[in-house]
N, CA and C atoms as a LAMMPS dump frame, in Angstrom:
ITEM: TIMESTEP
0
ITEM: NUMBER OF ATOMS
690
ITEM: BOX BOUNDS ff ff ff
-5.0000000000000000e+02 5.0000000000000000e+02
-5.0000000000000000e+02 5.0000000000000000e+02
-5.0000000000000000e+02 5.0000000000000000e+02
ITEM: ATOMS id mol type element x y z
1 1 1 N -293.191 70.718 154.837
2 1 2 C -294.135 71.496 155.979
3 1 3 C -295.011 70.722 156.739
4 2 1 N -295.577 69.617 156.235
5 2 2 C -295.893 68.753 156.888
6 2 3 C -295.564 68.705 158.392
7 3 1 N -294.171 68.262 158.336
8 3 2 C -293.18 67.877 159.088
9 3 3 C -292.967 68.697 160.372
10 4 1 N -292.677 69.938 159.371
11 4 2 C -292.586 70.907 160.169
12 4 3 C -293.732 71.351 161.494
13 5 1 N -294.824 70.819 160.766
14 5 2 C -296.539 71.317 161.716
15 5 3 C -296.551 70.39 162.721
16 6 1 N -296.038 68.97 162.233
17 6 2 C -296.408 68.115 163.027
18 6 3 C -295.221 68.38 164.451
19 7 1 N -294.022 68.887 164.188
20 7 2 C -293.156 68.662 165.102
21 7 3 C -293.369 70.182 165.872
22 8 1 N -293.884 71.14 165.582
23 8 2 C -294.363 72.128 166.314
24 8 3 C -295.533 71.858 167.326
25 9 1 N -296.397 71.232 166.882
26 9 2 C -297.784 70.576 167.531
27 9 3 C -297.158 69.848 168.602
28 10 1 N -296.318 68.759 168.346
29 10 2 C -295.943 67.784 169.428
30 10 3 C -295.185 68.944 170.513
31 11 1 N -294.302 69.944 170.08
32 11 2 C -293.556 70.8 170.996
33 11 3 C -294.57 71.612 171.74
34 12 1 N -295.742 71.813 171.37
35 12 2 C -296.87 72.692 172.068
36 12 3 C -297.554 71.643 172.929
37 13 1 N -297.768 70.518 172.676
38 13 2 C -298.71 69.859 173.801
39 13 3 C -297.278 69.11 174.959
40 14 1 N -296.199 68.974 174.648
41 14 2 C -295.077 69.249 175.706
42 14 3 C -294.983 70.229 176.611
43 15 1 N -295.3 71.333 176.233
44 15 2 C -295.384 72.754 176.841
45 15 3 C -296.335 72.858 177.995
46 16 1 N -297.136 72.091 177.429
47 16 2 C -298.704 72.215 177.866
48 16 3 C -298.424 71.082 179.097
49 17 1 N -298.322 69.802 178.929
50 17 2 C -297.938 68.82 179.641
51 17 3 C -296.677 68.885 180.887
52 18 1 N -295.56 69.615 180.538
53 18 2 C -294.774 69.828 181.69
54 18 3 C -295.106 70.925 182.691
55 19 1 N -294.747 70.604 183.934
56 19 2 C -294.979 71.637 184.964
57 19 3 C -293.767 72.896 184.731
58 20 1 N -294.811 73.988 185.404
59 20 2 C -293.847 75.17 185.486
60 20 3 C -292.387 75.142 186.288
61 21 1 N -291.378 75.806 185.699
62 21 2 C -290.021 75.759 186.033
63 21 3 C -290.293 75.991 187.556
64 22 1 N -290.824 77.146 188.183
65 22 2 C -290.527 77.408 189.545
66 22 3 C -292.502 77.662 190.112
67 23 1 N -292.416 78.106 191.087
68 23 2 C -294.178 78.675 191.422
69 23 3 C -294.275 79.853 192.083
70 24 1 N -294.941 80.699 191.953
71 24 2 C -294.719 82.246 192.99
72 24 3 C -295.209 81.676 194.651
73 25 1 N -296.158 80.591 194.895
74 25 2 C -296.758 80.49 196.176
75 25 3 C -296.302 79.019 196.263
76 26 1 N -295.466 79.174 197.56
77 26 2 C -295.339 77.45 197.983
78 26 3 C -296.406 77.116 199.167
79 27 1 N -296.88 76.079 199.268
80 27 2 C -297.662 75.645 200.418
81 27 3 C -296.942 75.523 201.703
82 28 1 N -297.139 76.049 202.979
83 28 2 C -296.719 75.406 204.118
84 28 3 C -295.694 76.525 204.298
85 29 1 N -295.497 77.713 203.686
86 29 2 C -293.983 78.871 203.661
87 29 3 C -294.064 79.012 205.487
88 30 1 N -293.003 79.315 205.542
89 30 2 C -292.653 79.34 207.146
90 30 3 C -292.288 81.342 207.223
91 31 1 N -292.906 81.56 206.273
92 31 2 C -292.871 83.473 206.576
93 31 3 C -293.778 83.893 207.471
94 32 1 N -293.535 84.576 208.423
95 32 2 C -294.473 85.249 209.548
96 32 3 C -294.585 86.532 209.251
97 33 1 N -295.821 86.908 209.531
98 33 2 C -296.362 88.414 208.994
99 33 3 C -295.665 89.207 209.633
100 34 1 N -295.13 90.299 208.892
101 34 2 C -294.41 91.318 209.813
102 34 3 C -294.937 91.661 210.999
103 35 1 N -296.339 92.031 211.257
104 35 2 C -296.882 92.164 212.361
105 35 3 C -296.505 91.427 213.78
106 36 1 N -296.595 89.87 212.99
107 36 2 C -296.416 88.875 214.243
108 36 3 C -294.511 89.15 214.732
109 37 1 N -293.724 89.059 213.391
110 37 2 C -292.416 89.11 214.089
111 37 3 C -291.927 90.2 214.952
112 38 1 N -292.711 91.512 214.477
113 38 2 C -292.52 92.386 215.641
114 38 3 C -292.824 92.71 216.929
115 39 1 N -294.184 91.551 217.257
116 39 2 C -294.863 91.704 218.288
117 39 3 C -294.062 90.441 219.381
118 40 1 N -293.868 89.718 218.104
119 40 2 C -292.71 88.536 218.911
120 40 3 C -291.33 89.519 219.608
121 41 1 N -290.794 89.871 218.712
122 41 2 C -289.481 90.891 218.951
123 41 3 C -289.679 91.658 220.097
124 42 1 N -291.167 92.371 220.571
125 42 2 C -291.206 93.546 221.411
126 42 3 C -291.212 92.596 222.777
127 43 1 N -292.178 91.609 222.935
128 43 2 C -291.929 90.659 223.558
129 43 3 C -290.483 90.054 224.377
130 44 1 N -289.639 90.02 223.643
131 44 2 C -288.489 89.481 224.015
132 44 3 C -287.339 90.686 224.366
133 45 1 N -287.605 92.012 223.76
134 45 2 C -286.959 92.964 223.918
135 45 3 C -287.147 93.937 225.37
136 46 1 N -286.124 94.037 226.3
137 46 2 C -286.151 94.249 227.389
138 46 3 C -285.336 95.788 227.235
139 47 1 N -284.493 95.79 226.626
140 47 2 C -283.858 97.31 226.504
141 47 3 C -284.445 98.418 226.49
142 48 1 N -285.554 98.468 225.781
143 48 2 C -286.526 100.077 226.045
144 48 3 C -287.14 99.838 227.334
145 49 1 N -287.205 99.21 228.366
146 49 2 C -288.4 99.13 229.44
147 49 3 C -287.45 99.827 230.617
148 50 1 N -288.171 100.83 231.54
149 50 2 C -287.561 101.267 232.493
150 50 3 C -286.791 100.009 233.155
151 51 1 N -285.463 100.709 234.151
152 51 2 C -284.858 99.478 234.57
153 51 3 C -285.93 98.989 235.792
154 52 1 N -286.646 100.305 236.698
155 52 2 C -287.548 99.574 237.981
156 52 3 C -288.943 98.624 236.992
157 53 1 N -289.028 98.734 236.47
158 53 2 C -289.933 97.742 235.617
159 53 3 C -289.056 96.23 235.639
160 54 1 N -287.546 96.534 235.185
161 54 2 C -286.996 95.144 235.24
162 54 3 C -287.159 94.764 236.693
163 55 1 N -286.156 95.556 237.381
164 55 2 C -286.078 94.927 238.902
165 55 3 C -287.39 94.505 239.6
166 56 1 N -288.929 95.164 239.48
167 56 2 C -289.702 94.637 239.66
168 56 3 C -290.209 93.128 239.133
169 57 1 N -289.994 92.947 237.87
170 57 2 C -290.499 91.819 237.262
171 57 3 C -289.638 90.624 237.949
172 58 1 N -288.332 90.695 238.58
173 58 2 C -287.497 89.834 238.383
174 58 3 C -287.77 89.64 240.067
175 59 1 N -288.013 90.536 240.625
176 59 2 C -288.52 90.528 242.267
177 59 3 C -289.642 89.725 242.285
178 60 1 N -290.663 89.748 241.522
179 60 2 C -291.642 89.341 241.558
180 60 3 C -291.853 87.809 241.172
181 61 1 N -290.838 87.305 240.548
182 61 2 C -290.281 85.74 239.798
183 61 3 C -290.018 85.315 240.926
184 62 1 N -289.093 85.951 241.709
185 62 2 C -288.24 85.53 243.111
186 62 3 C -289.393 85.068 243.816
187 63 1 N -290.422 85.855 243.931
188 63 2 C -291.185 86.132 244.84
189 63 3 C -292.073 84.846 245.008
190 64 1 N -292.512 84.486 243.507
191 64 2 C -293.294 83.27 243.598
192 64 3 C -292.585 82.289 243.903
193 65 1 N -291.409 81.741 243.285
194 65 2 C -290.595 80.771 243.725
195 65 3 C -290.804 80.277 245.388
196 66 1 N -290.263 81.234 245.996
197 66 2 C -290.474 81.44 247.482
198 66 3 C -291.748 80.748 248.117
199 67 1 N -293.111 81.681 247.545
200 67 2 C -294.348 80.899 247.565
201 67 3 C -294.514 79.45 247.121
202 68 1 N -293.796 79.211 246.127
203 68 2 C -293.97 77.518 246.038
204 68 3 C -293.388 76.866 246.719
205 69 1 N -291.772 77.247 247.561
206 69 2 C -291.349 76.579 248.338
207 69 3 C -292.154 76.873 250.15
208 70 1 N -292.609 77.627 250.159
209 70 2 C -293.489 77.447 251.123
210 70 3 C -294.508 76.929 251.274
211 71 1 N -295.33 76.83 250.277
212 71 2 C -296.499 75.572 250.382
213 71 3 C -295.868 74.875 249.056
214 72 1 N -295.438 73.73 249.457
215 72 2 C -294.736 72.875 248.636
216 72 3 C -295.561 71.953 247.874
217 73 1 N -295.781 71.985 246.408
218 73 2 C -296.949 71.225 245.876
219 73 3 C -295.953 70.72 244.537
220 74 1 N -296.363 69.882 243.835
221 74 2 C -296.037 69.431 242.403
222 74 3 C -295.784 70.21 241.538
223 75 1 N -295.149 71.414 241.265
224 75 2 C -295.466 72.46 240.281
225 75 3 C -294.111 72.869 239.777
226 76 1 N -294.369 72.869 238.086
227 76 2 C -293.311 72.999 237.286
228 76 3 C -292.681 74.59 237.006
229 77 1 N -293 74.93 238.078
230 77 2 C -292.67 76.486 237.699
231 77 3 C -291.065 77.1 238.061
232 78 1 N -290.451 76.363 239.168
233 78 2 C -289.309 76.232 239.664
234 78 3 C -288.65 75.384 238.306
235 79 1 N -289.072 74.355 237.636
236 79 2 C -288.191 73.935 236.847
237 79 3 C -288.497 74.841 235.402
238 80 1 N -289.494 75.445 235.353
239 80 2 C -289.405 75.809 233.836
240 80 3 C -288.709 77.375 233.545
241 81 1 N -289.042 78.13 234.74
242 81 2 C -288.307 79.248 234.782
243 81 3 C -287.479 79.966 236.247
244 82 1 N -286.344 78.616 235.668
245 82 2 C -285.249 78.785 236.958
246 82 3 C -284.409 79.909 236.763
247 83 1 N -284.072 80.239 238.013
248 83 2 C -282.959 81.272 238.062
249 83 3 C -282.299 81.407 239.157
250 84 1 N -280.541 81.996 239.435
251 84 2 C -279.911 81.745 240.253
252 84 3 C -279.808 82.774 241.35
253 85 1 N -281.146 84.034 241.348
254 85 2 C -281.072 85.174 242.357
255 85 3 C -281.229 84.873 243.551
256 86 1 N -282.79 83.734 243.746
257 86 2 C -282.782 83.673 245.207
258 86 3 C -282.037 82.187 246.026
259 87 1 N -281.624 81.569 245.391
260 87 2 C -280.296 80.531 245.858
261 87 3 C -279.196 81.373 246.321
262 88 1 N -278.695 82.557 245.591
263 88 2 C -277.543 83.154 245.948
264 88 3 C -277.972 84.155 246.868
265 89 1 N -278.822 84.931 247.226
266 89 2 C -279.386 85.494 248.02
267 89 3 C -279.312 84.625 249.367
268 90 1 N -280.151 83.796 249.603
269 90 2 C -280.096 82.759 250.787
270 90 3 C -278.74 82.284 251.056
271 91 1 N -278.208 81.908 250.068
272 91 2 C -276.773 81.33 250.666
273 91 3 C -275.853 82.689 251.264
274 92 1 N -275.737 83.805 250.874
275 92 2 C -275.286 84.93 251.157
276 92 3 C -275.705 85.272 252.617
277 93 1 N -277.215 85.165 252.584
278 93 2 C -277.611 85.501 253.782
279 93 3 C -277.642 84.703 254.989
280 94 1 N -277.296 83.257 254.503
281 94 2 C -276.966 82.154 255.91
282 94 3 C -275.298 82.387 256.227
283 95 1 N -274.214 82.299 255.147
284 95 2 C -273.106 82.908 255.278
285 95 3 C -272.834 83.837 256.281
286 96 1 N -273.638 85.049 256.345
287 96 2 C -273.21 86.435 256.882
288 96 3 C -273.891 86.08 258.505
289 97 1 N -275.039 85.309 258.173
290 97 2 C -275.688 85.243 259.789
291 97 3 C -274.889 83.905 260.642
292 98 1 N -274.169 83.38 259.833
293 98 2 C -273.187 82.315 260.781
294 98 3 C -271.629 82.073 260.883
295 99 1 N -271.511 83.44 260.421
296 99 2 C -270.146 83.441 260.456
297 99 3 C -269.924 83.875 261.859
298 100 1 N -268.524 83.733 262.326
299 100 2 C -268.158 83.563 263.597
300 100 3 C -267.674 85.613 263.981
301 101 1 N -267.358 85.583 265.133
302 101 2 C -267.017 86.945 265.503
303 101 3 C -265.557 86.586 265.926
304 102 1 N -264.584 87.938 265.863
305 102 2 C -263.222 88.174 266.294
306 102 3 C -263.133 87.93 267.792
307 103 1 N -262.307 87.373 268.415
308 103 2 C -262.204 87.666 269.58
309 103 3 C -261.004 88.327 269.862
310 104 1 N -259.987 87.897 269.209
311 104 2 C -259.008 88.723 268.859
312 104 3 C -258.544 88.609 267.588
313 105 1 N -257.24 88.992 267.502
314 105 2 C -256.257 88.916 265.951
315 105 3 C -256.136 87.618 265.423
316 106 1 N -256.102 86.437 266.583
317 106 2 C -255.802 85.106 265.898
318 106 3 C -256.82 84.08 266.098
319 107 1 N -257.994 84.87 266.54
320 107 2 C -258.559 83.505 266.985
321 107 3 C -260.333 84.252 266.913
322 108 1 N -261.492 83.205 265.971
323 108 2 C -262.888 83.764 266.258
324 108 3 C -263.233 82.572 266.728
325 109 1 N -264.962 82.823 267.018
326 109 2 C -265.627 82.519 267.779
327 109 3 C -266.91 81.247 266.931
328 110 1 N -266.103 80.816 265.384
329 110 2 C -267.042 80.32 264.404
330 110 3 C -266.505 80.288 262.976
331 111 1 N -267.236 79.434 262.08
332 111 2 C -266.931 79.831 260.964
333 111 3 C -266.759 80.885 259.975
334 112 1 N -265.871 81.481 259.4
335 112 2 C -265.89 82.729 258.498
336 112 3 C -266.772 82.398 257.45
337 113 1 N -267.217 83.595 256.685
338 113 2 C -268.153 83.868 255.659
339 113 3 C -267.864 82.76 254.429
340 114 1 N -266.536 82.789 253.837
341 114 2 C -266.213 81.933 252.787
342 114 3 C -266.204 80.205 253.179
343 115 1 N -266.088 80.253 254.304
344 115 2 C -266.376 78.963 254.278
345 115 3 C -268.109 78.19 254.7
346 116 1 N -268.482 79.097 254.965
347 116 2 C -270.086 78.563 254.938
348 116 3 C -270.483 78.925 253.534
349 117 1 N -270.616 80.002 253.022
350 117 2 C -270.614 80.04 251.354
351 117 3 C -270.243 78.983 250.778
352 118 1 N -268.735 78.23 251.063
353 118 2 C -268.148 77.217 250.068
354 118 3 C -269.227 75.685 250.376
355 119 1 N -269.445 75.817 252.088
356 119 2 C -270.134 74.488 252.46
357 119 3 C -271.547 74.495 251.64
358 120 1 N -272.214 75.403 251.483
359 120 2 C -273.55 75.279 250.948
360 120 3 C -273.493 75.269 249.403
361 121 1 N -272.377 76.25 249.12
362 121 2 C -272.371 75.989 247.25
363 121 3 C -271.811 74.556 246.81
364 122 1 N -271.12 73.879 247.62
365 122 2 C -270.458 73.069 247.064
366 122 3 C -271.191 71.677 247.58
367 123 1 N -272.19 71.626 248.463
368 123 2 C -273.12 70.813 248.977
369 123 3 C -274.236 70.856 247.79
370 124 1 N -274.585 72.101 247.165
371 124 2 C -275.577 71.815 246.38
372 124 3 C -275.288 71.127 244.76
373 125 1 N -274.259 71.614 244.429
374 125 2 C -272.926 71.26 243.317
375 125 3 C -273.364 69.757 243.187
376 126 1 N -272.592 69.075 244.711
377 126 2 C -273.043 67.871 244.62
378 126 3 C -273.986 66.859 244.604
379 127 1 N -274.476 67.502 245.557
380 127 2 C -276.037 67.031 245.307
381 127 3 C -276.872 66.422 243.775
382 128 1 N -276.441 67.745 243.14
383 128 2 C -276.951 67.963 241.835
384 128 3 C -276.215 66.888 240.688
385 129 1 N -274.795 67.009 241.148
386 129 2 C -273.809 66.165 240.215
387 129 3 C -274.681 64.313 240.561
388 130 1 N -274.478 63.798 241.673
389 130 2 C -275.07 62.854 241.755
390 130 3 C -276.585 62.146 241.342
391 131 1 N -277.383 63.744 240.809
392 131 2 C -278.678 63.639 240.568
393 131 3 C -278.575 63.225 239.032
394 132 1 N -277.439 63.592 238.501
395 132 2 C -277.318 63.585 237.209
396 132 3 C -276.573 62.542 237.041
397 133 1 N -275.515 62.009 237.789
398 133 2 C -275.219 60.35 237.356
399 133 3 C -276.255 59.296 237.332
400 134 1 N -277.286 59.402 238.214
401 134 2 C -278.062 58.652 238.569
402 134 3 C -279.461 58.532 237.419
403 135 1 N -279.14 59.429 236.546
404 135 2 C -280.091 59.303 235.114
405 135 3 C -281.247 60.414 235.144
406 136 1 N -281.119 61.07 236.416
407 136 2 C -281.955 62.383 236.463
408 136 3 C -282.331 63.039 235.03
409 137 1 N -283.724 63.548 235.164
410 137 2 C -284.372 64.315 233.77
411 137 3 C -284.765 65.646 233.96
412 138 1 N -283.154 66.164 234.728
413 138 2 C -283.068 67.584 234.899
414 138 3 C -281.793 68.087 234.69
415 139 1 N -281.808 69.28 234.329
416 139 2 C -280.161 69.774 233.951
417 139 3 C -279.764 70.509 234.933
418 140 1 N -278.489 70.6 235.28
419 140 2 C -277.587 71.079 236.34
420 140 3 C -278.472 72.138 237.161
421 141 1 N -278.497 73.227 236.032
422 141 2 C -278.888 74.742 236.702
423 141 3 C -280.531 74.456 237.457
424 142 1 N -281.194 73.658 236.922
425 142 2 C -282.67 73.457 237.107
426 142 3 C -282.935 73.058 238.719
427 143 1 N -281.253 71.98 239.083
428 143 2 C -281.691 71.066 240.346
429 143 3 C -280.783 72.117 241.368
430 144 1 N -280.078 73.233 240.8
431 144 2 C -279.044 73.567 241.831
432 144 3 C -280.124 75.112 241.928
433 145 1 N -281.219 75.242 241.284
434 145 2 C -282.149 76.632 241.698
435 145 3 C -282.891 76.147 242.524
436 146 1 N -283.763 74.62 242.621
437 146 2 C -284.27 74.245 243.646
438 146 3 C -283.925 73.457 245.115
439 147 1 N -282.679 73.508 245.007
440 147 2 C -282.026 73.507 246.363
441 147 3 C -281.792 74.554 246.957
442 148 1 N -281.612 75.351 245.992
443 148 2 C -280.983 76.823 246.952
444 148 3 C -282.423 77.688 247.368
445 149 1 N -283.423 77.6 246.409
446 149 2 C -284.365 78.262 246.963
447 149 3 C -285.34 77.239 248.121
448 150 1 N -285.294 76.079 248.28
449 150 2 C -285.501 75.014 249.567
450 150 3 C -284.841 75.466 250.638
451 151 1 N -283.455 76.503 250.364
452 151 2 C -283.102 76.966 251.792
453 151 3 C -283.708 77.898 252.458
454 152 1 N -285.078 78.236 252.006
455 152 2 C -285.727 79.242 252.936
456 152 3 C -286.339 79.031 253.936
457 153 1 N -286.574 77.725 253.841
458 153 2 C -287.219 77.101 255.479
459 153 3 C -285.874 77.118 256.521
460 154 1 N -284.527 76.92 256.26
461 154 2 C -283.474 76.697 256.978
462 154 3 C -283.179 78.544 257.63
463 155 1 N -283.326 79.007 256.695
464 155 2 C -283.347 80.552 257.021
465 155 3 C -284.392 81.295 257.794
466 156 1 N -285.377 80.534 257.676
467 156 2 C -286.272 81.35 258.437
468 156 3 C -285.887 80.71 259.797
469 157 1 N -285.846 79.486 260.047
470 157 2 C -285.31 78.972 261.094
471 157 3 C -284.076 79.681 261.94
472 158 1 N -282.91 80.111 261.195
473 158 2 C -281.941 80.86 261.531
474 158 3 C -282.287 82.267 262.055
475 159 1 N -283.115 82.814 261.528
476 159 2 C -283.693 83.683 261.944
477 159 3 C -284.423 83.868 263.242
478 160 1 N -285.424 82.554 263.242
479 160 2 C -285.752 82.411 264.795
480 160 3 C -284.885 82.185 265.664
481 161 1 N -283.639 81.291 265.518
482 161 2 C -282.962 81.372 266.779
483 161 3 C -281.563 82.348 267.196
484 162 1 N -281.739 83.113 266.205
485 162 2 C -281.133 84.39 266.168
486 162 3 C -281.956 85.199 267.29
487 163 1 N -283.124 85.69 267.066
488 163 2 C -284.268 86.56 267.862
489 163 3 C -284.295 85.691 269.679
490 164 1 N -284.32 84.162 269.59
491 164 2 C -284.43 83.593 270.674
492 164 3 C -283.166 83.69 271.362
493 165 1 N -281.839 83.658 270.606
494 165 2 C -280.939 83.771 271.392
495 165 3 C -280.489 85.2 272.389
496 166 1 N -281.129 86.397 271.316
497 166 2 C -280.846 87.428 272.427
498 166 3 C -282.384 87.504 273.449
499 167 1 N -283.367 86.827 273.055
500 167 2 C -284.354 86.781 273.776
501 167 3 C -284.377 86.461 275.487
502 168 1 N -283.624 85.031 275.156
503 168 2 C -283.217 84.011 276.25
504 168 3 C -281.654 83.8 276.677
505 169 1 N -281.057 85.177 276.657
506 169 2 C -279.514 85.145 276.705
507 169 3 C -279.422 83.828 278.031
508 170 1 N -280.279 84.059 279.487
509 170 2 C -279.882 83.499 280.701
510 170 3 C -280.599 81.867 280.553
511 171 1 N -281.125 81.93 279.598
512 171 2 C -281.906 80.32 279.624
513 171 3 C -281.581 79.429 278.969
514 172 1 N -280.319 78.693 279.035
515 172 2 C -279.591 78.227 277.975
516 172 3 C -280.377 76.807 277.81
517 173 1 N -280.752 76.072 278.985
518 173 2 C -281.385 74.649 278.129
519 173 3 C -282.702 75.323 277.284
520 174 1 N -283.497 76.209 277.654
521 174 2 C -285.16 76.355 277.456
522 174 3 C -284.233 77.048 275.433
523 175 1 N -283.273 77.621 275.741
524 175 2 C -283.201 78.211 274.185
525 175 3 C -282.104 76.815 273.729
526 176 1 N -281.611 76.045 273.84
527 176 2 C -281.088 74.715 273.13
528 176 3 C -282.808 74.133 272.522
529 177 1 N -283.433 73.628 273.257
530 177 2 C -284.469 73.079 272.964
531 177 3 C -285.198 73.474 271.654
532 178 1 N -285.219 74.91 271.992
533 178 2 C -286.375 75.845 271.016
534 178 3 C -285.518 75.893 269.931
535 179 1 N -283.758 76.122 269.799
536 179 2 C -283.097 75.862 268.401
537 179 3 C -283.471 74.629 267.751
538 180 1 N -283.142 73.648 268.583
539 180 2 C -283.545 72.404 268.037
540 180 3 C -284.827 72.029 267.173
541 181 1 N -285.996 72.663 267.694
542 181 2 C -287.542 72.525 267.981
543 181 3 C -287.36 73.079 266.107
544 182 1 N -287.15 74.41 266.407
545 182 2 C -287.514 74.921 265.129
546 182 3 C -286.191 75.026 263.781
547 183 1 N -284.967 74.764 264.175
548 183 2 C -283.929 74.279 263.022
549 183 3 C -284.439 72.733 262.766
550 184 1 N -285.088 71.563 263.066
551 184 2 C -286.096 70.408 262.768
552 184 3 C -287.206 70.881 262.078
553 185 1 N -287.656 71.721 262.392
554 185 2 C -289.161 72.263 261.12
555 185 3 C -288.325 72.743 259.797
556 186 1 N -287.569 73.603 260.357
557 186 2 C -286.741 73.995 258.951
558 186 3 C -286.349 72.806 257.732
559 187 1 N -285.545 72.016 258.807
560 187 2 C -284.896 70.88 257.984
561 187 3 C -285.946 70.373 257.414
562 188 1 N -286.87 69.73 257.752
563 188 2 C -287.904 68.918 257.499
564 188 3 C -288.906 69.572 256.346
565 189 1 N -288.899 70.807 256.513
566 189 2 C -289.759 71.217 255.668
567 189 3 C -288.937 71.692 254.437
568 190 1 N -287.829 72.203 254.411
569 190 2 C -286.958 72.352 253.094
570 190 3 C -286.978 70.352 252.579
571 191 1 N -286.522 69.817 253.252
572 191 2 C -286.267 68.264 252.546
573 191 3 C -287.428 67.928 251.658
574 192 1 N -288.894 68.235 252.08
575 192 2 C -289.964 67.93 251.551
576 192 3 C -290.236 68.535 250.922
577 193 1 N -290.247 70.098 251.025
578 193 2 C -290.627 70.649 249.337
579 193 3 C -289.053 70.439 248.32
580 194 1 N -288.317 70.146 248.706
581 194 2 C -286.701 69.941 247.668
582 194 3 C -288.034 68.664 246.548
583 195 1 N -288.055 67.567 247.405
584 195 2 C -288.618 66.234 247.249
585 195 3 C -289.446 66.392 246.322
586 196 1 N -290.652 67.616 246.875
587 196 2 C -291.665 67.388 245.76
588 196 3 C -291.811 68.082 244.293
589 197 1 N -290.48 68.59 244.071
590 197 2 C -290.081 69.104 242.853
591 197 3 C -289.308 68.057 242.333
592 198 1 N -288.287 67.116 242.913
593 198 2 C -287.031 67.145 242.681
594 198 3 C -287.158 65.325 242.396
595 199 1 N -288.438 65.37 243.124
596 199 2 C -288.84 63.369 243.242
597 199 3 C -289.348 62.999 241.815
598 200 1 N -289.852 63.444 241.102
599 200 2 C -290.325 62.993 240.053
600 200 3 C -289.269 62.708 238.947
601 201 1 N -288.358 63.722 239.139
602 201 2 C -287.05 63.736 237.949
603 201 3 C -286.113 62.356 237.993
604 202 1 N -286.248 61.561 238.779
605 202 2 C -285.632 60.76 239.335
606 202 3 C -285.971 59.287 238.353
607 203 1 N -285.628 58.118 238.393
608 203 2 C -286.099 56.9 238.245
609 203 3 C -286.272 56.123 239.227
610 204 1 N -287.43 55.387 239.304
611 204 2 C -287.88 54.747 240.635
612 204 3 C -287.335 53.56 241.06
613 205 1 N -286.68 53.395 240.786
614 205 2 C -285.744 52.345 241.338
615 205 3 C -284.04 52.979 241.845
616 206 1 N -283.694 54.468 241.437
617 206 2 C -282.54 54.733 241.806
618 206 3 C -283.222 55.99 242.562
619 207 1 N -284.22 56.589 242.852
620 207 2 C -284.916 57.789 243.733
621 207 3 C -284.292 57.546 245.251
622 208 1 N -284.236 56.249 246.279
623 208 2 C -283.705 56.503 247.611
624 208 3 C -282.171 57.1 247.302
625 209 1 N -281.393 56.81 246.19
626 209 2 C -279.847 57.511 246.318
627 209 3 C -280.286 58.239 245.926
628 210 1 N -281.32 59.329 245.003
629 210 2 C -280.962 60.396 245.058
630 210 3 C -281.477 61.417 246.071
631 211 1 N -282.325 60.518 247.145
632 211 2 C -283.026 61.47 247.83
633 211 3 C -281.819 61.594 249.19
634 212 1 N -281.42 60.494 249.448
635 212 2 C -279.811 60.175 250.738
636 212 3 C -279.258 61.956 250.633
637 213 1 N -278.362 62.064 249.662
638 213 2 C -277.535 63.369 249.54
639 213 3 C -278.285 64.516 249.755
640 214 1 N -279.775 64.577 249.617
641 214 2 C -280.501 65.861 249.743
642 214 3 C -280.588 65.909 251.502
643 215 1 N -280.995 64.771 251.615
644 215 2 C -280.814 64.528 253.152
645 215 3 C -280.437 65.319 253.568
646 216 1 N -278.7 64.665 253.627
647 216 2 C -277.673 65.444 254.216
648 216 3 C -277.448 66.663 254.144
649 217 1 N -277.54 67.005 252.846
650 217 2 C -277.607 68.665 252.603
651 217 3 C -277.967 69.084 253.528
652 218 1 N -279.21 69.31 253.461
653 218 2 C -279.919 69.663 254.71
654 218 3 C -279.842 69.752 256.248
655 219 1 N -279.627 68.59 256.165
656 219 2 C -278.816 68.272 257.794
657 219 3 C -277.593 68.928 258.008
658 220 1 N -276.759 69.163 257.183
659 220 2 C -275.733 69.65 257.534
660 220 3 C -275.777 71.17 258.157
661 221 1 N -276.716 72.065 257.093
662 221 2 C -277.212 73.192 257.066
663 221 3 C -277.682 73.546 258.292
664 222 1 N -278.612 72.416 258.787
665 222 2 C -279.228 72.703 259.815
666 222 3 C -278.509 72.332 261.18
667 223 1 N -277.282 71.695 260.976
668 223 2 C -276.469 71.403 262.273
669 223 3 C -275.784 72.67 262.311
670 224 1 N -275.102 73.457 260.889
671 224 2 C -274.18 74.637 261.355
672 224 3 C -275.301 75.721 262.072
673 225 1 N -276.913 75.447 261.821
674 225 2 C -277.311 76.459 262.637
675 225 3 C -277.561 76.168 263.778
676 226 1 N -277.93 75.364 264.467
677 226 2 C -278.274 74.644 265.978
678 226 3 C -276.416 75.282 266.493
679 227 1 N -275.647 75.194 266.069
680 227 2 C -274.569 74.989 266.736
681 227 3 C -273.678 76.388 266.671
682 228 1 N -274.086 77.403 265.831
683 228 2 C -273.538 78.823 265.534
684 228 3 C -274.883 79.269 266.121
685 229 1 N -275.521 79.33 266.716
686 229 2 C -276.624 80.247 267.171
687 229 3 C -276.903 80.148 268.841
688 230 1 N -276.19 79.934 269.226
689 230 2 C -276.064 79.881 270.899
690 230 3 C -275.749 81.131 271.385
């Protein structure tokens, strides 16, 4: 009997010292409150909102990016909230405005829409690939987004040149000089705006190698504007 009492006492002491097999509450649990999960889901879910609200929100975001290009400053807005709607609209607009007119069934007076669109698109892709190969800390689509949005100044110069071409039809020399001036301003504006966003994404010792293709990209587009708006 004494031996049994000693064994039972030892067993009871072991049960007291041993930790429980599981615990109902764990510190640092990752479960969120139902209200928090619901609010986060409602912020991401846009299927139930009106189509007009979605369109206006996207147009507002595009307009804000255009504003950042018009007033270049070192902002992360274009890098953080990138999209390709603005570049697509500007590229399409430039291609439409620069496409040539048909003289007859076999000849045209300028490049076709697809040619201009391909030049602008491939140019942005090549500049972006060059930036990535040089070790730039920016994604592919972020770079294409910035290069595309910075086409806004050349597009504005293109509109101005078209208006001048209609107003000064019989003043070729004056028209040519004005086209050069406005296109140069658009070229410098686009280059400086793109460098304001892309300048800090390159290594200091390779920044010149990344800037030179950007310079050529906007120079080719500006040359197309000058040569096709006469």
